[in-house]
C-alpha positions in Angstrom: 17.0 66.9 -29.5 17.6 68.3 -32.8 14.9 69.7 -33.8 14.6 71.7 -30.8 17.9 73.4 -31.1 16.7 73.6 -35.2 13.7 75.3 -33.9 16.1 78.0 -31.7 18.3 78.4 -34.8 15.4 79.6 -36.5 13.6 81.5 -34.2 17.0 83.2 -33.7 17.3 84.0 -36.8 13.6 85.0 -37.9 14.5 87.4 -34.1 17.3 89.1 -35.6 16.4 89.8 -39.2 13.3 91.5 -36.8 15.3 93.6 -35.8 17.6 94.9 -38.2 14.4 95.1 -40.1 13.0 97.3 -37.2 16.1 99.6 -36.4 17.3 100.6 -40.5 14.5 99.4 -42.5 11.9 100.5 -41.2 13.5 103.5 -40.0 15.3 104.5 -43.8 12.5 104.1 -45.9 9.2 106.8 -45.7 6.2 105.8 -46.9 3.4 102.4 -46.2 3.9 101.3 -50.0 7.8 101.4 -50.4 8.1 100.0 -47.0 5.8 96.7 -47.7 7.7 96.4 -50.7 11.0 96.0 -49.0 10.0 94.3 -45.9 8.5 91.5 -47.9 11.8 91.9 -50.1 13.8 92.0 -47.2 11.7 89.0 -45.6 11.8 86.7 -48.9 15.7 87.1 -49.1 16.9 86.6 -45.4 14.2 83.4 -45.1 15.8 81.8 -48.0 19.5 82.9 -47.7 20.4 80.1 -45.1 19.2 77.8 -47.6 20.6 79.7 -50.1 24.3 78.3 -50.7 22.2 74.1 -50.1 20.4 75.1 -52.7 22.6 76.0 -55.2 25.4 73.5 -54.0 23.0 71.1 -55.5 23.3 72.0 -58.7 26.9 72.0 -59.0 27.2 69.1 -57.0 24.9 67.5 -60.0 26.9 69.3 -62.8 30.3 67.5 -60.7 28.5 64.1 -60.3 28.3 63.5 -64.2 31.9 65.1 -64.5 33.2 62.9 -62.8 35.6 59.7 -64.4 34.6 56.4 -64.9 37.0 53.7 -63.3 39.4 52.8 -64.6 40.2 49.0 -65.3 43.8 48.1 -66.9 44.2 44.7 -65.9 44.7 41.7 -65.5 48.1 41.1 -64.5 49.9 37.5 -64.9 50.3 35.9 -61.8 51.8 32.5 -62.4 51.7 29.7 -60.2 51.0 29.7 -56.4 47.9 30.1 -54.4 45.9 30.8 -57.2 46.8 28.9 -60.5 48.1 25.8 -60.4 51.6 25.1 -62.7 49.3 24.3 -65.4 47.4 28.0 -65.7 44.2 26.4 -64.0 42.1 28.1 -61.9 42.1 26.5 -58.2 38.8 27.8 -57.2 35.2 26.8 -58.7 32.8 29.8 -57.7 33.4 33.4 -56.2 33.2 31.7 -52.6 36.0 29.6 -53.3 38.5 32.8 -54.9 37.2 35.0 -51.8 38.7 32.3 -49.3 41.7 32.2 -51.4 41.9 36.1 -51.6 41.5 36.0 -47.5 44.3 33.4 -47.2 47.1 34.1 -46.2 47.3 37.0 -43.5 49.9 38.7 -41.9 49.8 41.6 -39.7 51.4 45.3 -40.4 52.0 47.6 -38.0 50.4 50.1 -39.6 47.2 48.3 -41.1 46.1 45.6 -38.8 45.9 42.6 -40.3 46.4 42.1 -44.0 44.8 39.1 -46.6 47.1 37.7 -49.3 44.9 40.1 -51.6 45.8 43.5 -50.0 49.7 42.3 -50.1 49.5 41.4 -54.0 48.2 44.8 -54.6 48.9 48.6 -53.3 45.6 50.2 -52.3 46.8 54.2 -52.6 44.5 57.2 -51.4 45.0 60.7 -53.2 42.0 63.6 -51.3 41.3 66.6 -52.1 38.3 69.5 -52.7 37.2 70.3 -55.7 35.4 73.3 -55.6 34.8 75.2 -52.3 31.9 76.8 -54.0 28.5 77.2 -53.0 29.0 73.7 -51.0 32.9 72.3 -50.7 33.1 68.5 -52.8 35.7 66.4 -51.9 37.3 64.1 -54.5 39.5 60.7 -53.9 41.2 59.1 -55.7 42.0 55.3 -55.3 44.7 53.9 -57.5 45.1 49.4 -56.7 48.4 48.5 -58.6 50.5 45.1 -58.7 53.0 45.1 -55.7 55.4 43.5 -57.6 56.1 45.2 -60.3 53.5 48.8 -59.6 51.8 48.2 -62.4 48.3 50.1 -61.6 45.7 47.7 -62.1 42.4 50.5 -61.2 41.4 53.5 -60.3 38.2 55.0 -59.2 36.6 58.3 -57.9 34.6 59.1 -55.3 33.3 62.5 -55.0 30.9 63.8 -52.4 30.1 66.9 -50.0 28.2 67.6 -46.2 25.8 70.2 -47.8 25.7 74.0 -46.9 26.6 75.7 -43.8 23.7 75.0 -42.4 24.2 71.1 -42.9 27.7 71.8 -42.0 27.0 73.4 -38.7 24.5 71.3 -37.5 26.1 68.2 -38.0 23.8 66.8 -40.6 27.4 67.1 -43.1 29.2 64.8 -40.8 29.1 62.4 -42.8 29.4 63.5 -46.6 25.8 63.6 -47.2 25.5 64.0 -51.4 27.8 61.4 -53.2 28.1 60.3 -56.0 27.7 56.7 -57.3 30.3 54.8 -59.4 29.2 55.1 -62.8 31.0 51.5 -63.8 31.5 48.9 -61.1 34.6 47.6 -59.9 35.1 44.5 -61.6 35.3 41.2 -58.7 38.4 40.8 -57.8 38.9 37.1 -60.2 38.9 39.5 -63.1 42.1 41.6 -61.8 44.6 38.1 -62.4 45.1 35.4 -64.8 47.7 33.1 -64.9 
């Protein structure tokens, strides 16, 4: 179905270009050689125009990905005795699976967020989204900050950049899930590295 829509849009675009050529160029340009040269230039521009912003946008997006800030980790934070550490400061987990079980435990229900795990209660997540480029393609940036809830101390700041692509992708719906995305330059440290006794 999508292929049929693309073919129909392509046929419409070519038909519109032919009408412009017939009504404008063919009437305005006198002489066979100038008409051939103008026709070839017009066809090249007309057929590549819908993909021009996509092509230029890929280069600009690659540049913005390279310029994206690294993940910044400011931890670990001292949390003292509790579900993660005993009174002597010894961790109550021996492996990652056990740590995840502790972190995912203590679930409380929040009317806005739903079920909130113990770790989510300890670390507040804030998100700021904004557009950092409009042309040749829109580029969105998301900045995520995790902070230690009792003190407000930032623990981790991470960035994500994505783009829905050129106008053709956005119009056809192919850009609805941000086909262009920057990978994180540095991975998140695992949550067990965020805390200490």
